[in-house]
C-alpha positions, 0 to 999 in steps of 0.5 A: 425912680428907674434904676439904671446904669449909663451905657445904652440908649434904652437903659431901663424899659417899662411895660405897662401890665393888665388884667381882665379877671380876678385871679387871672393873668398879667399881659402887656403889648408888644408889636411884631413886624413892620409895621408893628402888629400889636399882640397882647402877651403873657410875659411869662418867666416859667417858659422860654419861648414867644409865640403869637396865633398865625392868621391861619391858625385853626381854632384859635380864640385869641383877639389878633393873628399875625399876618406875615404878608403885612410885614415887610421885615418878616422872614421865612424859617418855616421849622415845624415846632410843637410848644407844650403850654400846661397840658395843651401842644401848639403845633406851629411854624418858626419865623422871624421879624422884628419885635418891639418892646416898649420904644425898642426893636429887637432886630430879626426875632425868632418866634413860633406862629401858632398854627394849631391850638387844641380844639376847645382851649379856652382863653378867658383872658383874652390873651394872644400869646407868650413872651417866655423869660426863661433860660435860653436853654429851656427853649423850643423855638430858638436859643435867640430868646427875645431877652437874650437878644435884647442883651445882644444887640445892646439894648439893655444896660443890666441884666435883670428884670422885674416885675410890680404886680397890683392885685386889681380887677378888669384894670388897664394899669394892673402893674408892670415888667420893667427891662434892665432895671427897677423902680425905687418908688415901689418898693424898699431896695435896701431891704432886698435879700438876693436868693441863689437858684436852685435851677437857673434854668427856670427860676427855682429856688430853695424854700426853708420853711412854709407855716400857716399856723403850724408848720407844712413843711420844714426842710429845703424844698424847691419851689419855681417862681412863675408870672404866667399862673395866678395860683400857688401851686403845692405838691398834693401832700403839701397842699392837704397840710395847708387846708388842714392848718386853714381849717378846710378839709382837703375834700373841698379842694377843687382843681382851681382852688379850695373852698372857704367860708368867707366869714372865717377869713379874719380868723385864718392863719397867715401863709409864711414862707421862709426863704433863705432865712428871711419870711415872706408872709400872706395874709388870708385875704392875700391868698383867697378870691372874695365871694365867688358867689354874691348870694353866698359866703363862699370864697375860693382859694389860690392855693392849688394842688399840683405836680410841682410847687409853684409861686404863682402871681398870688404870692408874687403880687405881695412883693417887688420881684427881681430877677436877676440873670446875671448873678443866677438870683432872685429877690422879693422887695417890700412894696411902699404904701400908696 
């Protein structure tokens, strides 16, 4: 059952998530405008902004584009905005319109219409844009983010949102994001351990230890939870130690992951994160993509080197993730067997 409290007509809202490929992004539908124009967006905890491609966008490779002329509730703002997505910059214009998320309608939500994508920006997941769920303090478009407006307009009873992510390929039912509550049928809520955030602006917290058969590090190290990336990102020195621990040469680490012999998966160690005194375990098959090449025994690890430490959906899909905005904390619940 969905957990909520009384006091709002729509206290708990569930949005179904989809994926199109192994190791791909999780995304769901929203509507912008009146009548609603449908977009597939990544519900991303690593960003605060809502953006979708404009009808006039150059180099856009997304399936859908926003047409302001077709919306009776569109209001122009026209402020020029540059949104950073990874290493790419997206030139945009600020606009306002009604946004629908499930049965909710958020009135006059500021968002960005993407006008210019970088030439050649790839889009293998065929998503349209991003709905950011990080702190309003990190917003570029407007500090009245979609989530903060949900609360401000009295649409949610609980100041939390949660993610349930299935590890499925090309599925229209790959999980869900729930606004205002959680689904107790998916996990053991009585075991939840809420972890205080070290940086509330981007869902960062401290990991006490990381091990894969042997210790990768011991001592408080900051990670952030990111629903907008598949991989577990480790700073280079930690990534090298991880691949050494699992018996794979660091020289075999590609930008997208490390090459692993699939025949050795069952003998490889689990990856264990100790957070606030509790262990969170990923087995080898949880942090790899099996059989990258059907003609060989090559697997790809979803642990990659990066500039910062990030727990992406490779980690999050093994737990029920509770983002507690009110108390600036996060929790990872043990999933029930289905």
